[in-house]
Short mmCIF file of the C-alpha atoms (twelve columns), coordinates in Angstrom:
data_MODEL
# 
_entry.id   MODEL 
# 
loop_
_atom_site.group_PDB 
_atom_site.id 
_atom_site.type_symbol 
_atom_site.label_atom_id 
_atom_site.label_alt_id 
_atom_site.label_comp_id 
_atom_site.label_asym_id 
_atom_site.label_seq_id 
_atom_site.Cartn_x 
_atom_site.Cartn_y 
_atom_site.Cartn_z 
_atom_site.pdbx_PDB_model_num 
ATOM 1   C CA . MET A 1   0.000   0.000   0.000   1 
ATOM 2   C CA . PHE A 2   2.981   2.286   0.545   1 
ATOM 3   C CA . LEU A 3   3.466   2.683   -3.217  1 
ATOM 4   C CA . TYR A 4   -0.004  4.208   -3.509  1 
ATOM 5   C CA . PHE A 5   0.750   6.675   -0.741  1 
ATOM 6   C CA . LEU A 6   4.070   7.410   -2.440  1 
ATOM 7   C CA . ILE A 7   2.121   8.935   -5.340  1 
ATOM 8   C CA . LEU A 8   0.527   11.393  -2.919  1 
ATOM 9   C CA . ILE A 9   3.909   12.137  -1.337  1 
ATOM 10  C CA . VAL A 10  5.431   12.779  -4.761  1 
ATOM 11  C CA . ALA A 11  2.554   15.152  -5.545  1 
ATOM 12  C CA . PHE A 12  3.236   17.182  -2.393  1 
ATOM 13  C CA . VAL A 13  6.971   17.262  -3.124  1 
ATOM 14  C CA . TYR A 14  6.091   18.487  -6.611  1 
ATOM 15  C CA . TYR A 15  3.809   21.115  -5.053  1 
ATOM 16  C CA . VAL A 16  6.422   22.413  -2.583  1 
ATOM 17  C CA . LEU A 17  9.330   22.473  -5.030  1 
ATOM 18  C CA . ALA A 18  7.303   24.026  -7.846  1 
ATOM 19  C CA . HIS A 19  6.094   26.860  -5.628  1 
ATOM 20  C CA . LYS A 20  9.518   27.494  -4.130  1 
ATOM 21  C CA . THR A 21  11.062  27.768  -7.576  1 
ATOM 22  C CA . ASN A 22  8.132   29.643  -9.158  1 
ATOM 23  C CA . LYS A 23  7.470   26.757  -11.545 1 
ATOM 24  C CA . SER A 24  3.874   26.023  -10.642 1 
ATOM 25  C CA . ASN A 25  2.950   26.450  -14.317 1 
ATOM 26  C CA . SER A 26  5.849   24.436  -15.752 1 
ATOM 27  C CA . PRO A 27  4.562   22.104  -18.511 1 
ATOM 28  C CA . LEU A 28  7.671   19.934  -18.097 1 
ATOM 29  C CA . LEU A 29  7.109   19.239  -14.400 1 
ATOM 30  C CA . LEU A 30  3.423   18.571  -14.994 1 
ATOM 31  C CA . GLY A 31  4.284   16.211  -17.821 1 
ATOM 32  C CA . VAL A 32  6.779   14.305  -15.678 1 
ATOM 33  C CA . PHE A 33  4.252   13.912  -12.862 1 
ATOM 34  C CA . PHE A 34  1.477   12.684  -15.152 1 
ATOM 35  C CA . LEU A 35  3.907   10.342  -16.908 1 
ATOM 36  C CA . TYR A 36  4.763   8.889   -13.491 1 
ATOM 37  C CA . CYS A 37  1.034   8.354   -12.785 1 
ATOM 38  C CA . ALA A 38  0.424   6.828   -16.221 1 
ATOM 39  C CA . LEU A 39  3.328   4.393   -15.920 1 
ATOM 40  C CA . PHE A 40  2.292   3.420   -12.397 1 
ATOM 41  C CA . ILE A 41  -1.184  2.553   -13.657 1 
ATOM 42  C CA . GLY A 42  -0.183  1.145   -17.036 1 
ATOM 43  C CA . LEU A 43  2.495   -1.162  -15.669 1 
ATOM 44  C CA . GLY A 44  0.224   -2.529  -12.929 1 
ATOM 45  C CA . ASP A 45  -0.658  -6.200  -13.290 1 
ATOM 46  C CA . MET A 46  -4.480  -6.247  -13.608 1 
ATOM 47  C CA . ILE A 47  -4.916  -3.832  -10.684 1 
ATOM 48  C CA . GLY A 48  -8.469  -2.669  -10.163 1 
ATOM 49  C CA . GLY A 49  -10.354 -5.942  -10.373 1 
ATOM 50  C CA . TYR A 50  -12.863 -7.280  -12.849 1 
ATOM 51  C CA . ASP A 51  -12.849 -4.475  -15.396 1 
ATOM 52  C CA . ARG A 52  -9.267  -4.994  -16.519 1 
ATOM 53  C CA . TYR A 53  -9.990  -8.612  -17.325 1 
ATOM 54  C CA . ILE A 54  -12.878 -7.487  -19.538 1 
ATOM 55  C CA . TYR A 55  -10.677 -4.912  -21.295 1 
ATOM 56  C CA . GLY A 56  -7.965  -7.526  -21.736 1 
ATOM 57  C CA . GLU A 57  -10.274 -10.194 -23.118 1 
ATOM 58  C CA . MET A 58  -11.879 -7.746  -25.550 1 
ATOM 59  C CA . PHE A 59  -8.496  -6.631  -26.801 1 
ATOM 60  C CA . ASP A 60  -7.161  -10.173 -27.135 1 
ATOM 61  C CA . THR A 61  -10.201 -11.068 -29.239 1 
ATOM 62  C CA . ILE A 62  -9.572  -8.142  -31.563 1 
ATOM 63  C CA . ALA A 63  -5.839  -8.920  -31.698 1 
ATOM 64  C CA . ASP A 64  -6.727  -12.479 -32.758 1 
ATOM 65  C CA . ALA A 65  -8.894  -11.026 -35.521 1 
ATOM 66  C CA . THR A 66  -5.934  -8.904  -36.634 1 
ATOM 67  C CA . ASP A 67  -3.766  -12.028 -36.765 1 
ATOM 68  C CA . SER A 68  -6.248  -14.025 -38.779 1 
ATOM 69  C CA . GLY A 69  -7.421  -11.201 -41.030 1 
ATOM 70  C CA . ARG A 70  -11.043 -11.630 -39.956 1 
ATOM 71  C CA . ASP A 71  -13.747 -9.027  -40.514 1 
ATOM 72  C CA . TYR A 72  -13.699 -6.650  -37.532 1 
ATOM 73  C CA . SER A 73  -17.346 -5.715  -38.052 1 
ATOM 74  C CA . ARG A 74  -18.350 -9.107  -36.695 1 
ATOM 75  C CA . LEU A 75  -16.846 -8.091  -33.331 1 
ATOM 76  C CA . LEU A 76  -18.789 -4.863  -32.854 1 
ATOM 77  C CA . PHE A 77  -20.911 -6.607  -30.241 1 
ATOM 78  C CA . LEU A 78  -17.904 -6.271  -27.932 1 
ATOM 79  C CA . VAL A 79  -18.643 -2.544  -27.579 1 
ATOM 80  C CA . ASN A 80  -22.432 -2.788  -27.846 1 
ATOM 81  C CA . GLY A 81  -22.298 -1.963  -31.528 1 
ATOM 82  C CA . ARG A 82  -22.043 1.783   -31.008 1 
ATOM 83  C CA . GLU A 83  -18.843 2.755   -29.182 1 
ATOM 84  C CA . TYR A 84  -16.849 2.811   -32.370 1 
ATOM 85  C CA . GLY A 85  -14.084 5.110   -31.131 1 
ATOM 86  C CA . TYR A 86  -12.922 2.697   -28.480 1 
ATOM 87  C CA . PHE A 87  -13.316 -0.194  -30.928 1 
ATOM 88  C CA . LEU A 88  -11.132 1.626   -33.460 1 
ATOM 89  C CA . TRP A 89  -8.565  2.385   -30.746 1 
ATOM 90  C CA . GLU A 90  -8.336  -1.346  -30.009 1 
ATOM 91  C CA . ILE A 91  -7.873  -2.130  -33.690 1 
ATOM 92  C CA . VAL A 92  -5.131  0.491   -34.041 1 
ATOM 93  C CA . VAL A 93  -3.239  -0.823  -31.009 1 
ATOM 94  C CA . SER A 94  -3.664  -4.421  -32.217 1 
ATOM 95  C CA . GLN A 95  -1.562  -3.484  -35.253 1 
ATOM 96  C CA . VAL A 96  1.307   -2.781  -32.863 1 
ATOM 97  C CA . THR A 97  0.900   -5.447  -30.188 1 
ATOM 98  C CA . ALA A 98  -1.145  -8.551  -29.420 1 
ATOM 99  C CA . ASN A 99  -0.530  -8.366  -25.671 1 
ATOM 100 C CA . ARG A 100 -3.204  -7.092  -23.288 1 
ATOM 101 C CA . TYR A 101 -0.643  -5.544  -20.952 1 
ATOM 102 C CA . ILE A 102 0.851   -3.354  -23.660 1 
ATOM 103 C CA . PHE A 103 -2.659  -2.338  -24.686 1 
ATOM 104 C CA . ILE A 104 -3.467  -1.239  -21.123 1 
ATOM 105 C CA . LEU A 105 -0.127  0.581   -20.870 1 
ATOM 106 C CA . LEU A 106 -0.700  2.478   -24.131 1 
ATOM 107 C CA . SER A 107 -4.278  3.291   -23.103 1 
ATOM 108 C CA . SER A 108 -3.044  4.656   -19.764 1 
ATOM 109 C CA . LEU A 109 -0.482  6.834   -21.529 1 
ATOM 110 C CA . LEU A 110 -3.180  8.175   -23.859 1 
ATOM 111 C CA . MET A 111 -5.489  8.815   -20.916 1 
ATOM 112 C CA . TYR A 112 -2.940  10.865  -19.004 1 
ATOM 113 C CA . PHE A 113 -1.878  12.721  -22.112 1 
ATOM 114 C CA . LEU A 114 -5.489  13.892  -22.386 1 
ATOM 115 C CA . TYR A 115 -5.462  14.979  -18.728 1 
ATOM 116 C CA . TYR A 116 -2.173  16.784  -19.331 1 
ATOM 117 C CA . LYS A 117 -3.691  18.660  -22.282 1 
ATOM 118 C CA . ALA A 118 -6.697  19.661  -20.174 1 
ATOM 119 C CA . PHE A 119 -4.471  20.990  -17.380 1 
ATOM 120 C CA . ARG A 120 -2.445  22.974  -19.926 1 
ATOM 121 C CA . LYS A 121 -5.619  24.519  -21.351 1 
ATOM 122 C CA . TYR A 122 -7.320  25.585  -18.152 1 
ATOM 123 C CA . ILE A 123 -5.169  25.433  -15.008 1 
ATOM 124 C CA . ASN A 124 -2.673  28.017  -13.733 1 
ATOM 125 C CA . ASP A 125 -1.384  26.173  -10.644 1 
ATOM 126 C CA . TYR A 126 -0.521  22.692  -11.920 1 
ATOM 127 C CA . PRO A 127 0.779   21.044  -8.705  1 
ATOM 128 C CA . LEU A 128 -2.156  22.220  -6.596  1 
ATOM 129 C CA . ALA A 129 -4.609  20.993  -9.212  1 
ATOM 130 C CA . ALA A 130 -2.690  17.695  -9.435  1 
ATOM 131 C CA . ILE A 131 -3.296  17.053  -5.719  1 
ATOM 132 C CA . VAL A 132 -7.006  17.810  -6.162  1 
ATOM 133 C CA . PHE A 133 -7.033  15.454  -9.162  1 
ATOM 134 C CA . LEU A 134 -5.525  12.653  -7.078  1 
ATOM 135 C CA . GLY A 135 -8.208  12.997  -4.437  1 
ATOM 136 C CA . LEU A 136 -11.083 13.180  -6.896  1 
ATOM 137 C CA . PHE A 137 -10.242 10.959  -9.840  1 
ATOM 138 C CA . PHE A 138 -6.931  9.096   -9.742  1 
ATOM 139 C CA . TYR A 139 -8.289  5.741   -8.571  1 
ATOM 140 C CA . PHE A 140 -11.156 5.796   -11.034 1 
ATOM 141 C CA . SER A 141 -8.624  6.139   -13.855 1 
ATOM 142 C CA . ILE A 142 -7.040  2.899   -12.634 1 
ATOM 143 C CA . THR A 143 -10.181 0.809   -12.726 1 
ATOM 144 C CA . TYR A 144 -12.571 2.244   -15.297 1 
ATOM 145 C CA . MET A 145 -10.204 2.712   -18.209 1 
ATOM 146 C CA . ARG A 146 -12.729 3.098   -21.016 1 
ATOM 147 C CA . GLN A 147 -14.826 5.717   -19.248 1 
ATOM 148 C CA . ALA A 148 -11.680 7.466   -17.989 1 
ATOM 149 C CA . LEU A 149 -10.592 7.857   -21.609 1 
ATOM 150 C CA . ALA A 150 -13.985 9.356   -22.467 1 
ATOM 151 C CA . VAL A 151 -13.636 11.756  -19.535 1 
ATOM 152 C CA . GLY A 152 -10.248 12.913  -20.822 1 
ATOM 153 C CA . ILE A 153 -11.740 13.555  -24.261 1 
ATOM 154 C CA . VAL A 154 -14.697 15.508  -22.883 1 
ATOM 155 C CA . TRP A 155 -12.438 17.779  -20.840 1 
ATOM 156 C CA . GLN A 156 -10.846 19.038  -24.050 1 
ATOM 157 C CA . GLY A 157 -14.133 20.644  -25.006 1 
ATOM 158 C CA . VAL A 158 -14.975 22.687  -21.892 1 
ATOM 159 C CA . LYS A 159 -13.469 25.833  -23.430 1 
ATOM 160 C CA . TYR A 160 -15.982 25.671  -26.276 1 
ATOM 161 C CA . ILE A 161 -18.786 26.155  -23.745 1 
ATOM 162 C CA . TYR A 162 -17.672 29.622  -22.685 1 
ATOM 163 C CA . GLU A 163 -16.371 30.417  -26.171 1 
ATOM 164 C CA . ARG A 164 -19.831 29.404  -27.508 1 
ATOM 165 C CA . LYS A 165 -18.456 27.194  -30.269 1 
ATOM 166 C CA . ALA A 166 -21.220 24.622  -30.503 1 
ATOM 167 C CA . ILE A 167 -19.926 22.558  -33.418 1 
ATOM 168 C CA . LYS A 168 -16.514 21.954  -31.853 1 
ATOM 169 C CA . PHE A 169 -18.069 21.186  -28.477 1 
ATOM 170 C CA . PHE A 170 -20.531 18.614  -29.769 1 
ATOM 171 C CA . LEU A 171 -17.926 16.984  -32.005 1 
ATOM 172 C CA . ILE A 172 -15.798 16.382  -28.925 1 
ATOM 173 C CA . VAL A 173 -18.782 15.043  -26.981 1 
ATOM 174 C CA . ALA A 174 -19.541 12.739  -29.912 1 
ATOM 175 C CA . LEU A 175 -15.957 11.472  -29.909 1 
ATOM 176 C CA . ALA A 176 -16.135 10.830  -26.157 1 
ATOM 177 C CA . TYR A 177 -19.489 9.096   -26.674 1 
ATOM 178 C CA . SER A 178 -17.783 6.764   -29.127 1 
ATOM 179 C CA . PHE A 179 -15.558 5.594   -26.263 1 
ATOM 180 C CA . HIS A 180 -18.249 5.383   -23.575 1 
ATOM 181 C CA . ASN A 181 -21.894 6.227   -24.214 1 
ATOM 182 C CA . SER A 182 -22.350 7.799   -20.759 1 
ATOM 183 C CA . ALA A 183 -20.365 10.811  -22.089 1 
ATOM 184 C CA . LEU A 184 -23.577 11.997  -23.733 1 
ATOM 185 C CA . VAL A 185 -24.640 13.396  -20.357 1 
ATOM 186 C CA . PHE A 186 -22.052 16.155  -20.750 1 
ATOM 187 C CA . ALA A 187 -23.948 17.585  -23.723 1 
ATOM 188 C CA . VAL A 188 -26.321 19.339  -21.305 1 
ATOM 189 C CA . ALA A 189 -23.433 21.539  -20.116 1 
ATOM 190 C CA . TYR A 190 -23.601 23.622  -23.297 1 
ATOM 191 C CA . PHE A 191 -27.200 24.629  -22.623 1 
ATOM 192 C CA . ILE A 192 -26.650 25.932  -19.086 1 
ATOM 193 C CA . PRO A 193 -26.661 29.757  -19.294 1 
ATOM 194 C CA . ILE A 194 -23.253 31.107  -18.288 1 
ATOM 195 C CA . LYS A 195 -24.161 33.376  -15.427 1 
ATOM 196 C CA . LYS A 196 -23.917 33.637  -11.663 1 
ATOM 197 C CA . TYR A 197 -27.021 32.099  -10.161 1 
ATOM 198 C CA . SER A 198 -28.399 33.213  -6.817  1 
ATOM 199 C CA . LYS A 199 -27.735 31.006  -3.826  1 
ATOM 200 C CA . LYS A 200 -31.481 30.443  -3.508  1 
ATOM 201 C CA . THR A 201 -31.705 29.202  -7.108  1 
ATOM 202 C CA . ILE A 202 -28.835 26.788  -6.558  1 
ATOM 203 C CA . LEU A 203 -30.402 25.425  -3.372  1 
ATOM 204 C CA . TYR A 204 -33.746 24.937  -5.153  1 
ATOM 205 C CA . PHE A 205 -31.933 23.073  -7.929  1 
ATOM 206 C CA . LEU A 206 -30.157 20.806  -5.439  1 
ATOM 207 C CA . MET A 207 -33.355 20.115  -3.506  1 
ATOM 208 C CA . LEU A 208 -35.056 19.159  -6.770  1 
ATOM 209 C CA . CYS A 209 -32.176 16.785  -7.563  1 
ATOM 210 C CA . LEU A 210 -32.507 15.220  -4.114  1 
ATOM 211 C CA . LEU A 211 -36.238 14.705  -4.626  1 
ATOM 212 C CA . VAL A 212 -35.516 13.074  -7.978  1 
ATOM 213 C CA . GLY A 213 -32.935 10.879  -6.270  1 
ATOM 214 C CA . MET A 214 -35.502 9.647   -3.775  1 
ATOM 215 C CA . SER A 215 -38.037 8.925   -6.517  1 
ATOM 216 C CA . PRO A 216 -38.197 5.965   -8.973  1 
ATOM 217 C CA . ILE A 217 -36.929 8.171   -11.824 1 
ATOM 218 C CA . PRO A 218 -33.205 7.220   -11.543 1 
ATOM 219 C CA . THR A 219 -34.183 3.547   -11.452 1 
ATOM 220 C CA . ILE A 220 -36.102 3.967   -14.692 1 
ATOM 221 C CA . LEU A 221 -33.228 5.864   -16.334 1 
ATOM 222 C CA . ILE A 222 -30.638 3.266   -15.352 1 
ATOM 223 C CA . ALA A 223 -32.898 0.397   -16.384 1 
ATOM 224 C CA . SER A 224 -33.444 1.991   -19.798 1 
ATOM 225 C CA . ALA A 225 -29.712 2.551   -20.361 1 
ATOM 226 C CA . GLY A 226 -28.748 -0.968  -21.265 1 
ATOM 227 C CA . ASP A 227 -24.966 -0.447  -21.234 1 
ATOM 228 C CA . THR A 228 -25.017 1.478   -17.960 1 
ATOM 229 C CA . GLN A 229 -27.062 -1.227  -16.320 1 
ATOM 230 C CA . GLY A 230 -24.809 -3.950  -17.641 1 
ATOM 231 C CA . MET A 231 -21.786 -2.069  -16.420 1 
ATOM 232 C CA . ALA A 232 -23.315 -1.728  -12.977 1 
ATOM 233 C CA . GLU A 233 -24.220 -5.414  -12.819 1 
ATOM 234 C CA . ARG A 234 -20.701 -6.447  -13.755 1 
ATOM 235 C CA . THR A 235 -18.860 -4.186  -11.360 1 
ATOM 236 C CA . GLY A 236 -21.430 -4.880  -8.661  1 
ATOM 237 C CA . LYS A 237 -20.202 -8.472  -8.530  1 
ATOM 238 C CA . TYR A 238 -17.110 -7.416  -6.680  1 
ATOM 239 C CA . GLN A 239 -17.735 -3.958  -5.300  1 
ATOM 240 C CA . ASP A 240 -20.859 -1.830  -5.071  1 
ATOM 241 C CA . ASP A 241 -24.500 -2.726  -4.889  1 
ATOM 242 C CA . MET A 242 -26.767 -0.393  -6.830  1 
ATOM 243 C CA . SER A 243 -29.177 -0.032  -3.930  1 
ATOM 244 C CA . GLY A 244 -29.242 1.625   -0.548  1 
ATOM 245 C CA . PHE A 245 -28.539 5.205   0.407   1 
ATOM 246 C CA . ARG A 246 -25.209 6.927   -0.246  1 
ATOM 247 C CA . ILE A 247 -24.878 9.357   2.645   1 
ATOM 248 C CA . GLU A 248 -21.389 10.286  1.431   1 
ATOM 249 C CA . TYR A 249 -22.964 11.805  -1.689  1 
ATOM 250 C CA . ILE A 250 -24.932 14.230  0.482   1 
ATOM 251 C CA . ILE A 251 -21.861 15.065  2.575   1 
ATOM 252 C CA . GLU A 252 -19.767 15.788  -0.521  1 
ATOM 253 C CA . ALA A 253 -22.461 17.941  -2.122  1 
ATOM 254 C CA . ILE A 254 -23.014 19.944  1.080   1 
ATOM 255 C CA . PHE A 255 -19.294 20.511  1.540   1 
ATOM 256 C CA . PHE A 256 -18.668 21.738  -1.992  1 
ATOM 257 C CA . ILE A 257 -21.686 24.043  -1.995  1 
ATOM 258 C CA . TRP A 258 -20.674 25.436  1.403   1 
ATOM 259 C CA . LEU A 259 -17.184 26.221  0.111   1 
ATOM 260 C CA . PHE A 260 -18.553 27.853  -3.038  1 
ATOM 261 C CA . PHE A 261 -21.017 29.986  -1.077  1 
ATOM 262 C CA . LYS A 262 -18.292 31.064  1.359   1 
ATOM 263 C CA . ASN A 263 -16.370 32.478  -1.601  1 
ATOM 264 C CA . TYR A 264 -19.296 33.550  -3.714  1 
ATOM 265 C CA . GLU A 265 -18.203 37.164  -3.979  1 
ATOM 266 C CA . PHE A 266 -15.177 35.968  -5.965  1 
ATOM 267 C CA . PHE A 267 -17.404 34.976  -8.880  1 
ATOM 268 C CA . ASP A 268 -18.881 37.619  -11.146 1 
ATOM 269 C CA . ASN A 269 -20.722 37.650  -14.436 1 
ATOM 270 C CA . LYS A 270 -17.749 39.175  -16.265 1 
ATOM 271 C CA . HIS A 271 -15.554 36.075  -15.965 1 
ATOM 272 C CA . LYS A 272 -17.228 33.479  -18.163 1 
ATOM 273 C CA . LYS A 273 -14.482 30.906  -17.641 1 
ATOM 274 C CA . HIS A 274 -14.849 30.931  -13.828 1 
ATOM 275 C CA . LEU A 275 -18.624 30.742  -14.086 1 
ATOM 276 C CA . THR A 276 -18.532 27.845  -16.545 1 
ATOM 277 C CA . PHE A 277 -16.421 25.716  -14.243 1 
ATOM 278 C CA . LEU A 278 -18.450 26.762  -11.202 1 
ATOM 279 C CA . ASN A 279 -21.650 25.703  -12.946 1 
ATOM 280 C CA . LEU A 280 -20.091 22.370  -13.896 1 
ATOM 281 C CA . SER A 281 -19.247 21.866  -10.212 1 
ATOM 282 C CA . ILE A 282 -22.822 22.616  -9.187  1 
ATOM 283 C CA . ILE A 283 -24.155 20.171  -11.787 1 
ATOM 284 C CA . PHE A 284 -21.806 17.538  -10.355 1 
ATOM 285 C CA . CYS A 285 -23.307 18.095  -6.894  1 
ATOM 286 C CA . GLY A 286 -26.764 17.781  -8.431  1 
ATOM 287 C CA . ILE A 287 -25.853 14.466  -10.038 1 
ATOM 288 C CA . LEU A 288 -24.653 13.137  -6.686  1 
ATOM 289 C CA . LEU A 289 -28.008 13.964  -5.136  1 
ATOM 290 C CA . ALA A 290 -30.037 12.697  -8.099  1 
ATOM 291 C CA . PHE A 291 -28.338 9.293   -7.880  1 
ATOM 292 C CA . ILE A 292 -28.083 9.107   -4.117  1 
ATOM 293 C CA . ARG A 293 -29.482 5.564   -4.040  1 
ATOM 294 C CA . PHE A 294 -27.143 4.174   -6.684  1 
ATOM 295 C CA . GLY A 295 -23.500 3.364   -6.104  1 
ATOM 296 C CA . GLN A 296 -22.721 3.597   -9.817  1 
ATOM 297 C CA . GLY A 297 -24.779 6.747   -10.437 1 
ATOM 298 C CA . GLY A 298 -21.967 9.040   -9.379  1 
ATOM 299 C CA . ARG A 299 -19.989 7.909   -12.407 1 
ATOM 300 C CA . LEU A 300 -22.148 10.144  -14.572 1 
ATOM 301 C CA . GLY A 301 -20.672 13.074  -12.663 1 
ATOM 302 C CA . TRP A 302 -17.079 12.313  -13.630 1 
ATOM 303 C CA . TYR A 303 -17.428 14.310  -16.829 1 
ATOM 304 C CA . PHE A 304 -18.063 17.386  -14.669 1 
ATOM 305 C CA . PHE A 305 -15.078 16.715  -12.364 1 
ATOM 306 C CA . PHE A 306 -12.894 19.264  -14.090 1 
ATOM 307 C CA . GLY A 307 -15.276 21.919  -12.861 1 
ATOM 308 C CA . LEU A 308 -14.296 20.938  -9.324  1 
ATOM 309 C CA . ILE A 309 -10.603 20.640  -10.136 1 
ATOM 310 C CA . TYR A 310 -10.563 24.122  -11.658 1 
ATOM 311 C CA . THR A 311 -12.810 25.827  -9.099  1 
ATOM 312 C CA . LEU A 312 -11.160 24.324  -6.020  1 
ATOM 313 C CA . THR A 313 -7.727  25.211  -7.389  1 
ATOM 314 C CA . VAL A 314 -8.765  28.803  -8.082  1 
ATOM 315 C CA . LEU A 315 -10.391 29.242  -4.674  1 
ATOM 316 C CA . ALA A 316 -7.371  27.746  -2.910  1 
ATOM 317 C CA . SER A 317 -5.278  30.451  -4.559  1 
ATOM 318 C CA . GLN A 318 -7.534  33.265  -3.309  1 
ATOM 319 C CA . SER A 319 -6.416  33.468  0.307   1 
ATOM 320 C CA . ARG A 320 -7.459  37.106  0.517   1 
ATOM 321 C CA . LEU A 321 -11.088 35.939  0.336   1 
ATOM 322 C CA . PHE A 322 -11.009 33.009  2.720   1 
ATOM 323 C CA . ALA A 323 -7.816  32.488  4.681   1 
ATOM 324 C CA . PHE A 324 -7.893  28.713  4.992   1 
ATOM 325 C CA . ASN A 325 -9.172  27.826  1.512   1 
ATOM 326 C CA . LYS A 326 -5.879  26.245  0.566   1 
ATOM 327 C CA . SER A 327 -5.665  24.189  3.751   1 
ATOM 328 C CA . VAL A 328 -9.265  23.030  3.342   1 
ATOM 329 C CA . VAL A 329 -8.751  21.995  -0.290  1 
ATOM 330 C CA . LEU A 330 -5.487  20.175  0.409   1 
ATOM 331 C CA . LEU A 331 -6.926  18.400  3.457   1 
ATOM 332 C CA . LEU A 332 -10.029 17.379  1.524   1 
ATOM 333 C CA . SER A 333 -7.914  15.972  -1.312  1 
ATOM 334 C CA . VAL A 334 -5.783  13.955  1.095   1 
ATOM 335 C CA . LEU A 335 -8.815  12.592  2.952   1 
ATOM 336 C CA . LEU A 336 -10.530 11.529  -0.275  1 
ATOM 337 C CA . TYR A 337 -7.354  9.861   -1.504  1 
ATOM 338 C CA . VAL A 338 -6.719  8.022   1.759   1 
ATOM 339 C CA . ARG A 339 -10.352 6.937   2.051   1 
ATOM 340 C CA . ILE A 340 -10.491 5.262   -1.332  1 
ATOM 341 C CA . THR A 341 -7.015  3.768   -0.883  1 
ATOM 342 C CA . TYR A 342 -8.285  1.764   2.076   1 
ATOM 343 C CA . LEU A 343 -11.707 1.024   0.564   1 
ATOM 344 C CA . TRP A 344 -10.179 -0.369  -2.618  1 
ATOM 345 C CA . ALA A 345 -7.158  -2.055  -1.076  1 
ATOM 346 C CA . PHE A 346 -8.569  -5.512  -1.817  1 
ATOM 347 C CA . ASN A 347 -8.401  -4.732  -5.555  1 
ATOM 348 C CA . LEU A 348 -5.095  -2.888  -5.583  1 
ATOM 349 C CA . THR A 349 -2.669  -4.470  -3.154  1 
ATOM 350 C CA . PRO A 350 -0.056  -5.697  -3.099  1 
ATOM 351 C CA . TYR A 351 1.004   -3.616  -6.081  1 
ATOM 352 C CA . LYS A 352 2.722   -5.705  -8.742  1 
ATOM 353 C CA . THR A 353 3.766   -4.882  -12.284 1 
ATOM 354 C CA . PHE A 354 3.397   -7.143  -15.291 1 
ATOM 355 C CA . LEU A 355 7.179   -7.109  -15.661 1 
ATOM 356 C CA . THR A 356 7.316   -10.181 -13.402 1 
ATOM 357 C CA . ASP A 357 5.280   -13.350 -13.813 1 
ATOM 358 C CA . GLY A 358 2.820   -14.680 -11.264 1 
ATOM 359 C CA . VAL A 359 -0.669  -14.046 -9.933  1 
ATOM 360 C CA . PRO A 360 -1.785  -10.398 -10.287 1 
ATOM 361 C CA . SER A 361 -2.660  -7.986  -7.510  1 
ATOM 362 C CA . GLY A 362 -5.897  -8.130  -5.564  1 
ATOM 363 C CA . GLU A 363 -7.667  -10.865 -3.657  1 
ATOM 364 C CA . SER A 364 -7.288  -14.329 -5.124  1 
ATOM 365 C CA . TRP A 365 -11.004 -14.840 -5.773  1 
ATOM 366 C CA . ILE A 366 -10.979 -12.022 -8.322  1 
ATOM 367 C CA . TYR A 367 -8.211  -13.735 -10.266 1 
ATOM 368 C CA . GLU A 368 -9.780  -17.178 -9.950  1 
ATOM 369 C CA . MET A 369 -13.177 -15.962 -11.123 1 
ATOM 370 C CA . TYR A 370 -12.207 -13.630 -13.958 1 
ATOM 371 C CA . GLU A 371 -8.843  -14.662 -15.406 1 
ATOM 372 C CA . TYR A 372 -9.736  -15.929 -18.869 1 
ATOM 373 C CA . ASP A 373 -6.229  -17.003 -19.972 1 
ATOM 374 C CA . GLU A 374 -4.052  -18.539 -17.265 1 
ATOM 375 C CA . ARG A 375 -1.077  -18.605 -19.603 1 
ATOM 376 C CA . TYR A 376 -0.563  -14.937 -18.666 1 
ATOM 377 C CA . THR A 377 0.174   -16.061 -15.101 1 
ATOM 378 C CA . ASP A 378 3.177   -18.135 -16.145 1 
ATOM 379 C CA . ASP A 379 4.377   -15.776 -18.872 1 
ATOM 380 C CA . LYS A 380 3.115   -12.200 -19.134 1 
ATOM 381 C CA . PHE A 381 4.525   -12.010 -22.648 1 
ATOM 382 C CA . ILE A 382 2.947   -15.215 -23.919 1 
ATOM 383 C CA . ARG A 383 1.341   -13.045 -26.589 1 
ATOM 384 C CA . PRO A 384 3.655   -10.841 -28.685 1 
ATOM 385 C CA . ILE A 385 4.366   -7.448  -27.125 1 
ATOM 386 C CA . LEU A 386 5.470   -6.005  -30.446 1 
ATOM 387 C CA . ARG A 387 4.377   -7.017  -33.889 1 
ATOM 388 C CA . ILE A 388 7.213   -7.209  -36.380 1 
ATOM 389 C CA . PRO A 389 5.999   -6.824  -39.977 1 
ATOM 390 C CA . SER A 390 6.930   -9.746  -42.200 1 
ATOM 391 C CA . ASN A 391 8.596   -9.072  -45.525 1 
# 
């Protein structure tokens, strides 16, 4: 477990050194840190549980089709026949390698390149935002690779909301949708008027979301979304049940809204960028409340996470408004990171890379139930890691 905490330690070292040397907006340092995160995730041996086995089996099937020259269209059922972007990504990678581990490594590198591009576009204090990112999203990028890729794509298009460039925005949403169909939820962000809403309006909105969350409506929505339901059923086998009451969703929403309201004078109608990210953060809180009875419902809010990353980072830099903003944001990020580290330890520890053979990380029952090709246990490179074109 120490290696997971080492990531957080490295982030704080990055934060301290960058601020002491006035390099908090250094693209190089940000790139090195995200490369470290990507390699840590990409080199991990099936960390995260069931989902990686599904990604691996899907890729191996497509790689076999590449070997045999079969018609790829017959395999579209692997991505529900509509997530063509992810399907094409698998085909492209299968031209380079036939090994699931290299596929996951390359996908992790792509994922963190997208996050890097988003930070470069929007953030001014990279190390502070990186710590917030770790607390909010790092572990999800380990486990839910396909949706995490879609999230990275969506984040590229936030600027087109406040620049009012509809075509570019919806093209990016469409691309993200082609990786994971839940990305379609982000399309609503374009239609939210960019203005500072009254506190009363925001509270009414959140109360409405809570009422929706307590009603049968979310159940109907999830039941009608075939892929989302299937996803929930699969991941529910080893982690969350999609029933009950998620009190932590209420706590998170209350905390974020409290922090925003405490600093509300900072936001004004002249700064469209600030307001866009603030509104994304408020929508995220609304999604938490609307899906309060569903463990997987919060995943729809991931597309709005960058609103939180941006807004919390900005507020933590405005000490003149609220003296302990920075301490609150840093403490919150650490607590969220530590909490999920312990909650997910059964899927993640002991950390092991695929550079050595043997049983992967996580509890043995996960491996025994979901490993589809035990040859990988004896030889991680049983399938070619690099295709060499024949003359």
